[in-house]
C-alpha positions in Angstrom: -26.3 -31.7 8.2 -27.0 -32.9 4.8 -25.3 -34.3 1.7 -26.6 -32.9 -1.7 -25.6 -35.2 -4.6 -27.3 -35.7 -8.2 -28.7 -39.0 -8.3 -26.6 -39.9 -11.9 -24.3 -42.2 -12.7 -21.9 -39.0 -14.6 -19.1 -37.7 -12.8 -20.2 -34.9 -10.6 -18.0 -31.9 -10.5 -18.1 -29.0 -8.3 -17.0 -25.4 -9.6 -16.0 -23.3 -6.9 -16.1 -19.6 -7.7 -19.0 -17.7 -10.7 -16.4 -15.3 -12.3 -15.4 -15.5 -16.3 -13.0 -18.6 -15.4 -15.8 -20.4 -13.3 -18.3 -19.8 -15.9 -16.0 -21.4 -18.8 -15.6 -24.0 -16.8 -18.5 -25.3 -15.8 -19.9 -24.7 -19.1 -17.4 -27.0 -20.9 -17.5 -29.8 -18.2 -21.1 -29.6 -18.4 -21.0 -29.9 -22.3 -18.5 -32.8 -21.6 -21.6 -34.8 -20.0 -21.0 -33.9 -16.2 -22.9 -33.2 -13.6 -21.7 -29.8 -12.9 -22.5 -27.5 -9.5 -21.3 -24.1 -9.4 -21.3 -22.3 -6.3 -20.9 -19.0 -6.3 -20.3 -16.7 -3.0 -22.2 -13.6 -4.2 -25.5 -12.9 -5.2 -24.9 -12.8 -9.0 -22.2 -14.5 -11.4 -19.4 -12.2 -13.0 -16.6 -12.2 -10.5 -14.4 -9.4 -11.2 -17.1 -8.2 -14.6 -20.2 -6.9 -12.9 -22.7 -3.7 -12.8 -24.6 -2.2 -9.8 -27.7 0.4 -10.0 -27.0 3.6 -9.5 -30.4 5.8 -9.4 -31.9 5.2 -13.4 -28.4 3.9 -14.6 -26.5 0.7 -14.8 -22.5 1.1 -13.7 -20.0 -1.3 -14.8 -17.5 -1.8 -11.9 -14.3 -1.1 -14.5 -14.4 -0.9 -17.9 -13.4 -3.9 -19.5 -12.0 -4.2 -23.4 -10.8 -7.2 -25.2 -8.9 -7.2 -28.7 -9.9 -9.4 -31.6 -6.8 -11.8 -31.1 -8.6 -12.4 -28.0 -9.6 -15.7 -29.4 -10.9 -18.0 -26.3 -12.5 -14.9 -24.8 -14.5 -14.1 -28.2 -15.4 -17.7 -28.2 -16.9 -17.6 -24.8 -18.9 -15.2 -25.9 -20.2 -17.2 -28.9 -21.3 -19.7 -27.0 -23.5 -17.4 -24.3 -24.8 -15.9 -27.5 -23.7 -12.3 -26.5 -21.6 -11.7 -29.9 -24.3 -8.9 -30.9 -23.7 -7.0 -27.7 -20.0 -6.0 -27.7 -18.8 -3.6 -30.6 -15.5 -5.0 -32.3 -13.7 -2.5 -34.2 -12.9 -3.2 -38.2 -10.0 -1.4 -37.8 -7.3 -0.5 -35.1 -8.2 3.3 -34.5 -7.2 5.0 -31.0 -7.5 8.7 -30.5 -4.4 9.8 -28.3 -5.3 12.5 -26.5 -3.4 15.3 -24.7 -3.9 18.9 -23.4 -4.4 21.6 -26.6 -4.0 18.2 -29.1 -4.5 15.1 -30.4 -3.0 11.9 -32.4 -4.4 9.2 -34.0 -3.0 5.6 -34.0 -4.8 3.8 -37.1 -3.6 0.2 -38.4 -4.0 0.0 -42.5 -4.5 -3.0 -44.2 -0.9 -4.1 -44.9 0.0 -7.4 -43.1 1.7 -7.2 -39.8 3.9 -5.9 -38.4 3.7 -3.1 -41.8 0.2 -2.9 -40.6 1.8 -0.2 -37.8 4.2 1.6 -40.1 2.4 4.8 -41.0 0.3 5.1 -37.7 3.6 5.3 -36.4 5.1 7.5 -38.9 2.3 10.3 -37.8 2.1 9.9 -34.1 2.6 13.8 -33.1 3.0 12.7 -29.6 6.4 11.5 -30.5 9.3 13.5 -32.2 10.4 12.3 -35.8 13.7 10.7 -33.9 11.7 9.3 -30.9 9.1 7.5 -33.8 12.5 6.5 -35.8 14.0 4.7 -32.7 10.5 2.9 -32.0 11.1 0.6 -35.5 14.6 -1.3 -33.9 12.7 -1.5 -30.7 9.6 -3.1 -32.3 11.3 -5.3 -34.1 13.7 -6.5 -31.2 10.5 -7.2 -29.1 9.4 -9.5 -31.9 12.5 -11.5 -31.8 11.5 -12.3 -28.3 10.3 -16.0 -26.9 8.3 -14.7 -23.6 8.7 -18.6 -22.8 12.3 -17.6 -22.1 13.0 -18.1 -18.2 15.0 -15.0 -18.1 12.5 -12.8 -19.5 10.6 -13.3 -16.3 13.3 -11.9 -14.3 13.2 -8.5 -16.3 11.9 -5.5 -16.0 10.4 -3.8 -19.5 11.3 -0.1 -18.8 15.4 -1.4 -18.5 15.1 -3.5 -21.5 13.2 -0.6 -23.5 15.5 1.9 -22.3 18.8 0.3 -23.6 17.2 -0.4 -27.0 16.8 3.7 -27.2 13.5 4.4 -25.7 13.7 7.5 -23.9 11.1 8.8 -21.3 9.0 10.6 -23.2 8.9 7.5 -25.6 7.8 4.9 -23.0 5.2 7.2 -21.3 3.6 8.8 -25.0 3.5 5.5 -26.7 4.9 1.8 -25.0 2.6 2.9 -21.8 -0.7 2.9 -23.6 -0.8 -0.5 -24.1 1.5 -2.0 -21.4 0.1 -0.4 -18.0 -3.9 -1.2 -19.1 -3.1 -4.8 -20.5 -0.8 -5.2 -17.3 -2.3 -3.3 -14.7 1.5 -2.2 -13.5 3.4 1.1 -13.8 4.8 0.6 -17.7 8.6 0.5 -16.5 7.9 -2.0 -13.5 6.2 -4.7 -16.0 7.1 -8.1 -16.6 9.3 -8.1 -19.9 7.8 -11.7 -20.7 4.5 -10.7 -20.3 5.0 -7.3 -22.1 6.5 -9.1 -24.9 3.1 -11.2 -24.9 1.0 -8.1 -25.1 3.2 -6.4 -27.7 3.9 -9.2 -30.3 0.1 -10.9 -30.3 -1.7 -7.7 -30.1 0.7 -5.2 -32.2 3.1 -7.1 -34.4 0.9 -10.3 -35.5 -1.9 -10.4 -37.7 -2.8 -7.2 -38.6 -6.4 -7.4 -37.1 -5.0 -8.9 -34.1 -5.3 -5.3 -32.0 -8.8 -4.2 -33.4 -10.5 -3.2 -29.6 -14.0 -4.8 -28.9 -16.2 -2.7 -26.3 -19.6 -4.3 -24.4 -22.6 -2.4 -25.8 -24.6 -3.9 -22.7 -23.5 -4.1 -18.6 -21.4 -6.3 -17.8 -23.8 -8.1 -15.3 -26.1 -9.1 -18.6 -23.1 -10.0 -20.7 -21.7 -12.3 -18.7 -23.4 -13.3 -15.7 -27.2 -13.8 -16.7 -26.0 -14.9 -20.1 -23.9 -17.5 -18.3 -26.9 -18.2 -15.6 -28.9 -18.8 -18.5 -26.8 -21.3 -20.7 -25.8 -23.2 -17.5 -29.3 -23.7 -16.7 -29.9 -25.1 -20.1 -27.0 -27.4 -19.8 -28.5 -28.6 -16.7 -26.2 -27.4 -14.6 -27.1 -26.2 -11.0 -25.9 -22.9 -10.1 -25.9 -21.8 -6.4 -25.7 -18.1 -5.3 -24.7 -17.0 -2.3 -23.0 -20.1 -1.5 -19.3 -19.8 0.1 -17.2 -23.1 0.5 -15.5 -23.1 3.6 -13.5 -26.4 3.2 -12.7 -29.1 0.7 -12.2 -32.2 1.7 -10.6 -35.5 -0.3 -12.0 -38.5 0.5 -9.7 -42.0 1.1 -11.9 -43.9 -1.5 -12.1 -40.8 -4.3 -13.8 -38.0 -4.5 -14.5 -34.7 -2.7 -16.5 -33.1 0.0 -17.3 -29.7 -0.4 -18.5 -27.6 3.1 -20.1 -24.5 2.8 -18.7 -21.9 5.3 -22.8 -20.9 7.0 -24.9 -23.8 6.9 -27.8 -21.6 7.6 -27.4 -19.9 4.3 -26.4 -23.1 2.4 -29.7 -24.7 3.8 -31.8 -22.6 1.6 -29.1 -23.8 -1.3 -29.9 -27.4 -0.8 -27.8 -28.6 2.1 -24.3 -27.6 3.4 -22.2 -30.4 2.4 -21.9 -31.5 -0.6 -20.1 -34.7 -2.7 -18.1 -34.4 -6.2 -16.0 -36.7 -8.2 -13.8 -33.3 -9.0 -13.1 -29.8 -7.8 -12.7 -26.9 -9.4 -11.0 -23.7 -7.4 -11.8 -20.8 -9.3 -11.3 -18.6 -6.7 -8.7 -15.8 -5.9 -5.4 -17.7 -5.3 -5.3 -16.8 -1.3 -8.9 -18.4 -1.4 -7.5 -21.4 -3.4 -4.8 -21.8 -1.0 -7.1 -22.1 2.2 -9.2 -24.2 0.4 -6.8 -26.9 -0.4 -7.2 -30.2 0.9 -5.6 -33.6 2.0 -6.8 -37.1 1.7 -9.0 -38.0 5.2 -6.6 -39.9 7.6 -3.6 -38.6 6.8 -1.7 -37.1 9.9 -1.4 -33.2 10.7 2.6 -32.4 9.9 4.0 -29.8 12.4 4.0 -26.0 10.7 1.1 -27.1 8.5 -1.7 -24.0 8.0 -4.9 -23.6 10.2 -7.7 -25.9 10.0 -10.1 -24.4 7.3 -13.6 -23.3 8.7 -15.7 -26.7 9.3 -12.8 -28.9 7.7 -12.8 -32.4 9.8 -9.6 -33.0 8.0 -6.5 -30.6 7.7 -5.8 -28.9 4.7 -3.3 -29.8 2.6 0.3 -28.9 3.4 2.6 -27.1 1.4 4.1 -30.1 -0.4 0.8 -31.9 -1.3 0.0 -28.7 -3.0 2.8 -28.6 -5.3 4.9 -26.3 -3.1 8.3 -27.4 -1.1 9.3 -26.4 2.2 12.1 -24.2 0.1 9.1 -22.3 -1.3 9.4 -23.7 -4.6 6.4 -26.0 -6.1 6.9 -29.0 -8.2 5.2 -27.5 -11.4 7.5 -24.5 -11.0 5.7 -22.4 -9.1 6.3 -20.3 -6.3 3.8 -19.9 -3.3 1.1 -17.9 -4.3 1.2 -15.4 -1.8 4.1 -13.7 -3.7 1.7 -12.6 -6.5 0.4 -10.3 -5.0 -2.5 -7.6 -6.2 -2.8 -4.5 -8.3 -5.3 -2.0 -8.0 -7.7 -0.5 -10.7 -10.0 3.1 -9.9 -12.7 4.3 -12.3 -13.9 8.0 -11.9 -17.4 7.9 -13.0 -18.6 11.4 -14.9 -22.1 12.4 -15.7 -22.7 15.6 -17.9 -25.7 17.5 -18.6 -24.9 17.3 -22.2 -22.2 15.6 -25.2 -19.1 16.3 -24.6 -17.4 14.2 -27.2 -18.4 12.1 -29.8 -15.5 9.1 -29.6 -16.4 6.1 -28.2 -13.1 5.8 -26.3 -9.9 7.4 -26.0 -6.5 7.0 -24.4 -4.7 10.1 -23.2 -1.2 11.4 -22.3 0.6 14.3 -20.3 -2.8 13.8 -18.3 -3.4 11.8 -15.1 -6.4 9.9 -17.3 -5.0 6.9 -19.1 -8.4 5.9 -20.9 -11.9 7.2 -21.2 -14.5 5.6 -22.4 -18.5 7.0 -23.3 -21.0 4.8 -21.4 -23.8 6.7 -22.1 -25.6 3.9 -24.3 -24.9 0.6 -22.2 -25.6 2.5 -19.0 -29.2 4.1 -19.2 -28.8 7.2 -19.8 -31.1 9.1 -21.7 -29.9 12.8 -21.2 -25.9 14.0 -21.2 -23.1 11.8 -21.7 -21.4 9.4 -18.9 -17.9 8.8 -19.6 -15.8 6.7 -17.5 -12.0 7.1 -16.7 -10.1 3.8 -16.2 -7.2 4.4 -14.4 -4.8 0.6 -14.4 -1.9 0.3 -12.0 -3.9 2.8 -9.6 -1.3 2.7 -6.2 -1.2 6.5 -5.8 -5.4 6.7 -6.4 -6.5 3.7 -4.7 -6.6 6.0 -1.1 -7.2 9.0 -2.3 -11.1 10.5 -1.4 -13.6 10.6 -3.9 -14.3 14.3 -3.9 -10.6 15.2 -4.8 -10.5 12.2 -7.6 -13.6 14.6 -8.9 -12.1 17.8 -8.5 -8.8 16.4 -10.2 -10.5 14.1 -13.1 -13.3 16.6 -14.3 -10.5 19.3 -14.3 -8.6 16.7 -16.5 -11.3 16.0 -18.8 -12.0 19.3 -19.1 -8.1 19.8 -20.6 -9.1 16.9 -23.3 -12.2 17.5 -24.2 -12.9 21.7 -24.6 -16.7 21.0 -24.8 -16.8 20.4 -21.4 -16.6 24.3 -20.9 -20.3 24.2 -21.7 -21.5 21.7 -19.8 -22.4 20.5 -16.0 -21.3 17.6 -14.4 -24.5 16.4 -12.8 -23.1 13.3 -11.3 -19.6 12.0 -10.4 -18.3 9.3 -8.4 -15.0 6.4 -7.8 -15.3 3.0 -7.8 -12.1 0.8 -6.8 -11.0 -2.6 -7.4 -8.0 -3.0 -4.7 -7.1 -6.5 -5.9 -8.3 -6.1 -9.4 -5.3 -8.4 -10.7 -1.7 -9.7 -9.4 1.1 -8.0 -9.4 2.8 -8.4 -13.0 6.2 -7.6 -12.3 9.4 -9.5 -12.8 9.5 -12.6 -11.2 5.5 -13.2 -11.2 5.5 -15.8 -13.9 7.6 -18.2 -12.2 4.5 -17.7 -9.3 1.9 -18.8 -11.1 0.8 -22.7 -10.9 -0.6 -24.8 -13.4 -4.2 -26.0 -13.4 -3.2 -29.5 -12.0 -2.6 -30.2 -8.6 -0.9 -32.9 -6.6 -4.7 -34.1 -5.6 -6.5 -36.2 -8.3 -9.3 -34.2 -9.3 -8.8 -31.2 -7.8 -7.6 -28.8 -10.3 -7.2 -25.0 -10.2 -8.8 -21.9 -12.9 -8.2 -18.2 -12.7 -6.3 -15.5 -14.6 -3.7 -15.1 -12.0 -2.6 -19.3 -13.2 -0.3 -20.4 -15.5 -2.1 -19.7 -18.9 0.6 -18.1 -20.8 -1.3 -14.4 -20.8 -1.5 -11.5 -18.7 -4.4 -11.6 -15.7 -7.2 -10.3 -18.5 -10.8 -11.5 -19.5 -8.7 -13.7 -22.2 -6.7 -15.1 -19.5 -9.4 -16.4 -17.1 -11.6 -17.8 -19.9 -8.5 -20.0 -20.7 -7.8 -20.8 -17.5 -11.6 -22.2 -16.9 -10.7 -24.2 -20.5 -6.8 -25.7 -18.3 -8.9 -26.7 -15.2 -11.9 -28.0 -17.6 -8.8 -30.4 -19.6 -7.4 -31.5 -16.7 -10.2 -32.4 -14.5 -11.5 -34.5 -17.7 -8.0 -36.4 -17.4 -8.4 -37.2 -14.2 -11.7 -38.0 -14.1 -11.4 -40.1 -17.3 -8.8 -42.2 -15.4 -10.5 -42.1 -11.9 -13.9 -43.1 -13.3 -12.9 -45.9 -15.5 -11.3 -47.4 -12.4 -13.9 -47.1 -9.9 -17.1 -47.4 -12.6 -15.9 -49.7 -15.3 -17.0 -46.6 -18.0 -17.0 -43.7 -18.6 -20.3 -41.8 -20.1 -19.3 -39.2 -23.1 -21.0 -36.7 -24.2 -21.2 -34.8 -27.7 -18.5 -32.1 -28.9 -20.5 -29.2 -29.9 -19.1 -25.7 -28.4 -16.1 -24.0 -29.2 -15.1 -24.7 -26.0 -15.7 -28.7 -26.2 -13.9 -28.5 -29.6 -11.0 -27.4 -27.1 -11.0 -30.2 -25.2 -11.5 -32.6 -28.1 -8.4 -31.5 -29.5 -6.6 -33.7 -26.5 -9.7 -36.8 -26.2 -8.3 -39.6 -24.6 -9.6 -43.0 -26.4 -12.9 -44.3 -25.0 -13.3 -41.2 -22.9 -15.5 -38.2 -23.0 -15.4 -36.3 -26.2 
C-alpha cells in the first residue's frame, strides 16, 4: 500500500467526482492556491454530460441546454475558454409544433414580464380564453417566494388548477418549461422549484430565458476543456480512480482509499492524504463515503464499513442526520430524494427534414427535438435527437418499439419526413438523470457543509436553490469550494500558523472572494 501526498506547504484537496460540480470545485480551489487532486472513476471527465462514438458520429448521451440566466454555468464556460463553442439566442424564440400546425413563442424587447405578452397573445395552441387566464396565474407565480417552507410540500398542478389553469393549459404551455427543467411530470412538480424556474427565466429579466445549445460534443465542451484547464492550473486529474472510503484522521486531514489497488497503482498509489475532501458524487455514493475520525467507537445500528476502510463510517448523527430522520441542517435522509430518468431517441435521416435548430411539441409523444447534425460530425442527411424528460413510462421500453413510435411521431410534426429514409435510430437512457423534484424534496437536500470539518458535499442534488440542472451543478461546486476554503482557513492557521493565499483572477475565484476571511486565501 502506498500513500500519495504532494510535497508542498499548500493545502491539499481531494475532489471525488469529475462531473460539472467536481470540475467547478477543483478549478475554484486550484485558483485559490490549493493543491488539487481530482479523482474520477470513469475514463473521462464530464459526469452526466458526456459523449460517445457510434460509427463516424459523436453522440451526446443526452441533450443539455442552458439559459442566459444561468450565470454560474456561463461563468464556467468562460473560464474553460469555450464560450464560442455554444450558440446562445439573441432573443428567446421557440417554435412549438403539433401534428398539423405550429405556433411561436418569441419575446419582445419590453422589460420583463411584459416581454412575453405578445408571445402569449398569439399562442394558438391555447384558446383566447385560456390565454387570458394565464395572465393572473403568471402574476400570482411572480409573487411567490420559493424560499417559503410551505411551498416545498405543494404540487405545481394543484396550485395552477386553483388559478384557472385547466388540463390543456397545463400540458400545452406550463409543461413546456417545467417538465424539461424539473424532469418530473408537470402536475407533480415541486411548487418551490417550479416557481424558481418560472420567476427567474420567464418573469424576470427580459433576456433571462434566451436558450443556449452546445455547438460541439459535450465531451469536448466540459470534459476535455476541464481537464486541460486543470492541467494548466497544476491540478492532478486521475481517471479510472474510484474512491472506496474516506477516513478522517485524529490529527486532522483525511485518507482517501481507492477501491481497486491494482488499478489505482497505475494512477500513482492507492491511498491519498488530503487536508480537505469534496464529495462531488451522487447522494448514494456520498452516503457510503462519509467518514468519522479514527478511534471513535462504532455504535449499534451504524451502516456497514466501507470497502478498505480501517475506520467505521460516520454514523447518521455525525453526517448531520438525527435518529428521527431529520438533519441538523434541515435536510432529511438523502435516499429520500429518489431519482427520475431521461430518455433520448436519436434518428438519422438521409436528407434534411427541418430547418429548425430545435423545437418543442404538444399533443405528441415528442417533448423537445434538436438538430444535432453539425456537432455530431454527420456529413450527409440530418440527425435529430428527441429528448424525453420525466421518462418513467419509456425507460424500459425496447429500443425497437421506441424507434417505431418516435419516427412516426416525427413524421407527424415534420412533413418532409415523408420523403426521407431513416438511416439509423437508437436510444440512450439515463435512469438516474436527476433526483426526483417532487413535493418535499427541498428539505431533503443537504448543505455543502457537513459536520466533519474539511469534508464538503457538491452536486446538483445538494441545496443550491436551483433545480437539478447544469447551473445547479456548477453552483454546488462553488458552494463546496467556498465552504472548504472557510474550513481550511481556520484549520491550517491553527496547524501551520499561516495560510498561503493566491490571486483572485477568475469568475469562480471572484465568487469565493466575496466572502474572504481577513488574512485568509483570496
